[in-house]
C-alpha positions in Angstrom: 40.2 7.1 8.3 37.7 6.1 5.4 37.2 2.5 4.7 37.7 1.9 0.9 36.0 -0.9 -1.1 36.1 -1.9 -4.7 32.6 -0.9 -5.8 30.5 -3.5 -7.9 28.6 -0.8 -9.6 31.2 1.9 -10.1 34.0 -0.6 -11.0 36.6 1.5 -8.9 37.9 1.9 -5.3 35.6 4.2 -3.4 34.5 5.1 0.2 32.7 2.3 1.6 29.6 2.5 3.8 29.9 2.8 7.6 27.9 -0.2 8.5 25.8 -2.8 6.6 22.3 -1.2 5.5 20.4 -4.1 6.8 21.0 -7.4 8.8 21.7 -10.5 7.1 24.0 -12.0 4.1 22.5 -9.4 1.6 23.4 -6.4 3.9 27.0 -7.8 4.5 27.6 -8.3 0.9 26.4 -4.5 0.1 28.6 -3.5 3.0 31.8 -5.3 1.5 31.1 -4.6 -2.1 29.3 -1.1 -2.6 30.3 2.2 -2.2 28.6 5.2 -0.6 28.3 6.7 -4.0 26.5 3.6 -5.4 24.4 3.2 -2.4 23.0 6.8 -2.5 22.5 6.2 -6.3 20.4 3.1 -5.5 18.5 5.0 -2.8 17.2 7.6 -5.3 16.6 4.8 -7.9 14.7 2.9 -5.2 12.5 5.9 -4.4 11.5 6.5 -8.0 10.6 2.7 -8.4 8.4 3.1 -5.1 6.9 6.1 -6.4 6.2 5.1 -10.1 5.0 1.7 -9.4 3.1 2.9 -6.2 4.6 0.2 -4.0 4.0 -0.1 -0.5 7.4 -1.2 1.1 5.9 -3.1 4.0 4.2 -5.7 1.7 6.2 -8.8 1.0 5.6 -8.6 -2.7 7.0 -4.9 -2.9 10.0 -6.0 -1.0 10.9 -8.9 -3.1 10.5 -6.8 -6.2 13.0 -4.1 -4.7 15.3 -6.8 -3.7 15.4 -8.1 -7.3 15.9 -4.4 -8.6 18.7 -3.8 -6.1 20.4 -6.9 -7.2 20.3 -5.7 -11.0 21.1 -2.2 -10.2 24.1 -2.7 -8.0 25.5 -6.2 -9.2 23.9 -6.8 -12.5 23.2 -4.9 -15.8 21.1 -2.3 -14.1 17.7 -1.5 -13.3 15.4 0.0 -15.6 13.0 2.8 -15.0 9.3 2.3 -15.9 8.3 3.1 -19.6 6.4 6.0 -18.9 8.6 7.6 -16.5 9.8 11.2 -17.2 12.8 12.4 -15.0 11.9 15.7 -13.1 13.4 18.9 -14.7 15.9 20.7 -12.5 
């Protein structure tokens, strides 16, 4: 049986994650309030941010930036793409 959550991003009931995406309070909050669909959207957005800003995810400054963008993307008003970003064409 699929675990359902009220997704903070989608603003509706949707299937939840199978487990917290990372340890700690932030991972638990995501597990309780974020759907699989919203998490997949975040992963795609995070990949774009890493590529466009040329981030090195193991650096503390990059992790801090991504944590802030995650908060905005999932729980806030949304995370913006860089000004020069051009989405790939299918």
